[in-house]
LOKE-77807 format. One record per residue: residue in one letter; x, y, z of N, C-alpha, C, O in turn. Coordinates in nm, 4 decimals. Atoms other than C-alpha are relative to their C-alpha. Layout:
BEGIN
a, X, Y, Z, X, Y, Z, X, Y, Z, X, Y, Z
...
REM end
This chain:
BEGIN
m, -0.1165, 0.0038, -0.1389, 20.2043, 6.6600, 10.1512, -0.0630, 0.0416, 0.1276, -0.1729, 0.0969, 0.1250
r, 0.1192, -0.0460, -0.1193, 20.0765, 6.7275, 10.4963, 0.1006, 0.1194, 0.0288, 0.2207, 0.1060, 0.0054
a, -0.0325, -0.1460, -0.0758, 20.1660, 7.0887, 10.6432, 0.0353, -0.0776, 0.1026, -0.0090, -0.1875, 0.1361
h, 0.0146, 0.0093, -0.1573, 20.3260, 7.1124, 10.9816, 0.0544, 0.1430, 0.0720, 0.1416, 0.2251, 0.0434
p, -0.0131, -0.1183, -0.0128, 20.2503, 7.3520, 11.2244, 0.1356, 0.0189, 0.0271, 0.2257, -0.0649, 0.0234
v, -0.1149, -0.0744, 0.0306, 20.5081, 7.6171, 11.2607, -0.0086, 0.0586, 0.1506, -0.1077, 0.1297, 0.1677
p, -0.0292, -0.0773, -0.1240, 20.6268, 7.7347, 11.6665, -0.0235, 0.1157, -0.0525, 0.0089, 0.1769, -0.1543
f, -0.0417, -0.2286, -0.0484, 20.5701, 8.0984, 11.7709, 0.1246, -0.0022, 0.0307, 0.1779, -0.0615, 0.1245
d, -0.1568, -0.0808, -0.0817, 20.9120, 8.2611, 11.7802, -0.0344, 0.1209, -0.0059, -0.0815, 0.1747, -0.1061
d, -0.0103, -0.1239, 0.0763, 20.9232, 8.5975, 11.8826, 0.1143, 0.0571, 0.0212, 0.1381, 0.1664, 0.0726
g, -0.1448, -0.0743, -0.0378, 21.2656, 8.6350, 11.8916, 0.1144, -0.0478, 0.0868, 0.2371, -0.0545, 0.0806
r, -0.1502, -0.0122, -0.1507, 21.4129, 8.5635, 12.2297, -0.0414, -0.1717, 0.0192, -0.1357, -0.2390, -0.0224
m, -0.0773, 0.1341, -0.0525, 21.5461, 8.2325, 12.3692, -0.0519, -0.0190, 0.1632, 0.0307, -0.0322, 0.2536
d, 0.0194, -0.0506, -0.1805, 21.4048, 8.2643, 12.7247, 0.1114, -0.1499, 0.0481, 0.1614, -0.2362, -0.0240
s, -0.0870, 0.1106, -0.0928, 21.6081, 8.0181, 12.9688, -0.0592, -0.0222, 0.1539, -0.0625, 0.0652, 0.2406
a, 0.0452, -0.0556, -0.1193, 21.4503, 7.8922, 13.2579, 0.0589, -0.1047, 0.0900, 0.1659, -0.1402, 0.0405
l, -0.1264, 0.0337, -0.0438, 21.6034, 7.6715, 13.5346, -0.1227, -0.1327, -0.0403, -0.2432, -0.1196, -0.0620
y, 0.1031, 0.1185, -0.0489, 21.4610, 7.2964, 13.5437, 0.0673, -0.1375, 0.0450, 0.1765, -0.1811, 0.0084
a, -0.0185, 0.1411, -0.0563, 21.4564, 6.9603, 13.7324, -0.0356, -0.1238, -0.1058, -0.1324, -0.1349, -0.1811
i, 0.0912, 0.1356, 0.0592, 21.4411, 6.6133, 13.5887, 0.0336, -0.1177, 0.0584, 0.1293, -0.1419, 0.1318
r, 0.0071, 0.0756, -0.1080, 21.3705, 6.3402, 13.7118, 0.0243, -0.1264, -0.0494, -0.0400, -0.1681, -0.1457
i, 0.0374, 0.1901, 0.1706, 21.4577, 5.9458, 13.5559, 0.0696, -0.0932, 0.1572, 0.1588, -0.0698, 0.2388
n, -0.0685, 0.0721, -0.0636, 21.4958, 5.6709, 13.7551, 0.0742, -0.0653, -0.0032, 0.1168, -0.0687, -0.1187
g, -0.1772, 0.0660, -0.0720, 21.8136, 5.4564, 13.9037, 0.0493, 0.1202, -0.0045, 0.0075, 0.2341, -0.0254
h, -0.1099, -0.1240, -0.0375, 22.1038, 5.6327, 13.9692, 0.1182, -0.0237, -0.1539, 0.2142, -0.0997, -0.1416
l, -0.1160, -0.0642, 0.1351, 22.3214, 5.7220, 13.5918, 0.1172, -0.0108, 0.1059, 0.1347, 0.0083, 0.2262
g, -0.1599, 0.0090, -0.0197, 22.6778, 5.6559, 13.5918, 0.0463, 0.0682, -0.0475, -0.0162, 0.1216, -0.1392
a, -0.0886, -0.1058, 0.0473, 22.9853, 5.8867, 13.5318, -0.0380, -0.0108, -0.1564, -0.0683, 0.0952, -0.2112
m, -0.0131, -0.0088, 0.1320, 22.9588, 5.7427, 13.1508, -0.1534, 0.0828, -0.0250, -0.1631, 0.1981, -0.0670
l, 0.1927, -0.0455, -0.0150, 22.5583, 5.8281, 13.1584, 0.0207, 0.1649, -0.0344, 0.0054, 0.2237, -0.1415
l, -0.0051, -0.1449, -0.0344, 22.6252, 6.1895, 13.2921, 0.0527, 0.0615, -0.1054, -0.0068, 0.1578, -0.1538
t, -0.0329, -0.0634, 0.1298, 22.8367, 6.2672, 13.0011, -0.0835, 0.0658, -0.0854, -0.0514, 0.1589, -0.1592
a, 0.1067, -0.0064, 0.1427, 22.5770, 6.3071, 12.7804, -0.0712, 0.1425, 0.0287, -0.1420, 0.2184, -0.0374
f, 0.1486, -0.1357, -0.0688, 22.4084, 6.5843, 13.0037, 0.1070, 0.1116, 0.0448, 0.0820, 0.1393, 0.1621
p, -0.1363, -0.0755, -0.0324, 22.7528, 6.8407, 13.0374, -0.0753, 0.1133, 0.0759, -0.0127, 0.1683, 0.1665
a, 0.0069, -0.1343, -0.0709, 22.5038, 7.1427, 13.1495, -0.0834, -0.0437, 0.1108, -0.1454, 0.0407, 0.1755
m, 0.1036, 0.0029, -0.1332, 22.3101, 6.9877, 13.4183, 0.0876, -0.0704, 0.0595, 0.1889, -0.1247, 0.0154
v, -0.0618, 0.0249, -0.1876, 22.3992, 6.8971, 13.8065, -0.0861, -0.1170, 0.0228, -0.2073, -0.1272, 0.0419
m, 0.1030, 0.1506, -0.0984, 22.3108, 6.5398, 13.9201, 0.0309, -0.0368, 0.0958, 0.1396, -0.0841, 0.1290
e, -0.0194, 0.0732, -0.1478, 22.2429, 6.4509, 14.2391, -0.1535, -0.1227, 0.0367, -0.2730, -0.1420, 0.0144
h, 0.0934, 0.1787, -0.0150, 22.0997, 6.1053, 14.3509, -0.0977, 0.0447, 0.1704, -0.0479, 0.0746, 0.2789
q, 0.0418, -0.0187, -0.0942, 21.7868, 6.1543, 14.5709, -0.0954, -0.1685, 0.0288, -0.2107, -0.1832, -0.0116
g, 0.0480, 0.1291, -0.0199, 21.7113, 5.7603, 14.6850, -0.0124, -0.0875, -0.1114, 0.0869, -0.1603, -0.1100
p, -0.0322, 0.0832, 0.1136, 21.6682, 5.5658, 14.3786, -0.0462, 0.0764, -0.1307, -0.0926, 0.0287, -0.2342
v, 0.0040, -0.0721, 0.1211, 21.6430, 5.8437, 14.1596, 0.1110, 0.1324, -0.0078, 0.1413, 0.2119, 0.0811
t, -0.0573, -0.0948, 0.0025, 21.8643, 6.0612, 13.9917, -0.0573, 0.1305, -0.0556, -0.1508, 0.1228, -0.1353
v, 0.1168, -0.1228, 0.0020, 21.7418, 6.4408, 13.9721, 0.1117, 0.0565, -0.1006, 0.2253, 0.0243, -0.0658
l, -0.1194, -0.0800, 0.0564, 21.9651, 6.6632, 13.6848, -0.1070, 0.1377, -0.0371, -0.2088, 0.1654, -0.1005
t, 0.0323, -0.1441, -0.0160, 21.9191, 6.9993, 13.7436, 0.0659, 0.1196, -0.0773, 0.1802, 0.1573, -0.0515
g, -0.1207, -0.1224, 0.0264, 22.0310, 7.2955, 13.5488, -0.1357, 0.1284, -0.0676, -0.2546, 0.1506, -0.0444
v, 0.0890, -0.1332, 0.0759, 21.9403, 7.6282, 13.2915, -0.0175, -0.0202, -0.1515, 0.0737, -0.0270, -0.2339
l, -0.0185, 0.0051, 0.1575, 21.8251, 7.5956, 12.9622, -0.1198, 0.0032, -0.0839, -0.2310, -0.0237, -0.0385
d, 0.0897, -0.0817, 0.0374, 21.6405, 7.7188, 12.6980, -0.0930, -0.0833, -0.0992, -0.1062, -0.1927, -0.0443
q, 0.1536, 0.1031, 0.0360, 21.3677, 7.5324, 12.5183, 0.0585, -0.0751, -0.1255, 0.0133, -0.1891, -0.1152
p, -0.1156, 0.1067, 0.0340, 21.6101, 7.3565, 12.2594, 0.0736, -0.0377, 0.0579, 0.0803, -0.1554, 0.0223
a, -0.0688, 0.0731, -0.0481, 21.8296, 7.2630, 12.4465, -0.0740, -0.1094, 0.1126, -0.0322, -0.2200, 0.1469
l, 0.0481, 0.1143, -0.0733, 21.5613, 7.1234, 12.6842, -0.0932, -0.1083, -0.0729, -0.1510, -0.2055, -0.0243
y, 0.0819, 0.1332, 0.1062, 21.3905, 6.9369, 12.3512, 0.1266, -0.0878, 0.0002, 0.1144, -0.2084, 0.0217
g, -0.1253, 0.1557, 0.0098, 21.7691, 6.7505, 12.3178, 0.0700, 0.0075, 0.0925, 0.1927, 0.0025, 0.0845
v, -0.0504, 0.1116, -0.1897, 21.8201, 6.6610, 12.7134, -0.1239, -0.1221, -0.0170, -0.1065, -0.2435, -0.0064
l, 0.1296, 0.0777, 0.0017, 21.4641, 6.5179, 12.6713, 0.0041, -0.1423, -0.1084, -0.0344, -0.2582, -0.0934
a, 0.0222, 0.1123, 0.0418, 21.5337, 6.3599, 12.3711, 0.1126, -0.1325, 0.0031, 0.0942, -0.2542, -0.0004
e, -0.1221, 0.1400, -0.1003, 21.9339, 6.1993, 12.4853, -0.0455, -0.0748, 0.0977, 0.0212, -0.1710, 0.1356
i, 0.0223, 0.0766, -0.1433, 21.7623, 6.0747, 12.7755, -0.1307, -0.1182, -0.1101, -0.1204, -0.2376, -0.0821
e, 0.0377, 0.1061, 0.0666, 21.5212, 5.8741, 12.5241, 0.0853, -0.0952, -0.0539, 0.1083, -0.2060, -0.0054
s, -0.0826, 0.1057, 0.0508, 21.7508, 5.7357, 12.2831, 0.1204, -0.0741, 0.0960, 0.2038, -0.1468, 0.0421
l, -0.1075, 0.0657, -0.0954, 21.9799, 5.6190, 12.6099, -0.1348, -0.0570, 0.0506, -0.0952, -0.0685, 0.1666
g, 0.0700, 0.0657, -0.0361, 21.6559, 5.4544, 12.7021, -0.0382, 0.0549, 0.1705, -0.0860, 0.0012, 0.2704
l, 0.0208, -0.0134, -0.1917, 21.6308, 5.6120, 13.0407, -0.1110, 0.0181, 0.0959, -0.0862, 0.1292, 0.1427
d, 0.1381, 0.0191, -0.0345, 21.2878, 5.5734, 13.2212, -0.0091, 0.1864, 0.0868, 0.0365, 0.2210, 0.1958
l, 0.0379, -0.0860, -0.0593, 21.1767, 5.9148, 13.2800, -0.1160, 0.0508, 0.0577, -0.2144, 0.0314, -0.0137
l, 0.0744, -0.0048, -0.0977, 20.9570, 6.0447, 13.5684, -0.0258, 0.1062, 0.0375, -0.0544, 0.1182, 0.1566
e, 0.0039, -0.1299, -0.0598, 20.9275, 6.3925, 13.5831, 0.0569, 0.1118, -0.0843, 0.1482, 0.0558, -0.1450
v, -0.0383, -0.1061, 0.0559, 21.0204, 6.7346, 13.4056, -0.0636, 0.1168, 0.0467, -0.1705, 0.1602, 0.0037
r, 0.1008, -0.1432, -0.0397, 20.9576, 7.0675, 13.6235, 0.0858, 0.1203, -0.0287, 0.2065, 0.1099, -0.0072
q, -0.0232, -0.1239, -0.0212, 21.0200, 7.4190, 13.5721, -0.0266, 0.0406, 0.1568, -0.1328, 0.0638, 0.2145
l, -0.0147, -0.1151, -0.1409, 21.1657, 7.5746, 13.9254, -0.0442, 0.1322, -0.0420, -0.0349, 0.1793, -0.1553
p, 0.0353, -0.1494, -0.0199, 21.0273, 7.9215, 14.0272, 0.1920, 0.0361, -0.0135, 0.2757, -0.0337, 0.0437
a, -0.1014, -0.0473, -0.0491, 21.3590, 8.1415, 13.9644, 0.0312, 0.0309, 0.1329, -0.0531, 0.0271, 0.2225
k, 0.0237, -0.0281, -0.1384, 21.5343, 8.2439, 14.2598, 0.0258, 0.1495, -0.0266, 0.0814, 0.2201, -0.1106
p, 0.0156, -0.1884, 0.0117, 21.4710, 8.5942, 14.3437, 0.1595, 0.0303, 0.0090, 0.2449, -0.0512, 0.0442
e, -0.1267, -0.0071, 0.0073, 21.7853, 8.8062, 14.2944, 0.0440, 0.0734, 0.1715, -0.0218, 0.1557, 0.2351
t, -0.0499, -0.0915, -0.0940, 21.9488, 8.9365, 14.5800, 0.0368, 0.1211, 0.0152, 0.1010, 0.1656, -0.0799
p, 0.0116, -0.0695, 0.0606, 21.9496, 9.2229, 14.6526, 0.1754, 0.0810, 0.0519, 0.2638, 0.0446, 0.1295
e, -0.1969, -0.0342, -0.0518, 22.3110, 9.4149, 14.6987, 0.0083, 0.0875, 0.1482, -0.0572, 0.1808, 0.1947
p, -0.0100, -0.0896, -0.1625, 22.4444, 9.5117, 15.0570, 0.0148, 0.1102, 0.0292, 0.1330, 0.1423, 0.0169
r, -0.0033, -0.1020, 0.0074, 22.3650, 9.8458, 15.1319, 0.0961, 0.0564, 0.1187, 0.1181, -0.0185, 0.2139
e, -0.0578, -0.0141, -0.1266, 22.5858, 10.0666, 15.3737, -0.1125, 0.0518, 0.1131, -0.1972, 0.1391, 0.0938
y, 0.0635, -0.0400, -0.1362, 22.4189, 10.1255, 15.6760, -0.0084, 0.1041, 0.0165, 0.1105, 0.1284, -0.0042
r, 0.0637, -0.1734, -0.0324, 22.2946, 10.5217, 15.7523, -0.0367, 0.0217, 0.1794, -0.1524, -0.0078, 0.2094
s, 0.0937, -0.0620, -0.0462, 22.2467, 10.6495, 16.0830, -0.1126, 0.0883, -0.0203, -0.1222, 0.0928, -0.1430
p, 0.0468, -0.0237, 0.0460, 21.9638, 10.8606, 16.0838, 0.0387, 0.1177, 0.0641, -0.0110, 0.2253, 0.0309
REM end
């Protein structure tokens, strides 16, 4: 029996912002396969963007493969810095 490595799990499910580039334009029917993603056409490419944890990312990639789509790139985007709350202005 062949042993499979166990992935490291420290109990956290960290999410990150991902951009996934797919060759071609996805129609409305195909986009229903990716409900957690926002779609944008950039020339001949469809870009799916969304916040995913690791299992969700693997699920999206598996769905892309099962649909026979041409995956071009998966990129983790930097998190947007939080905008500080506006402060009340006080003169000195």
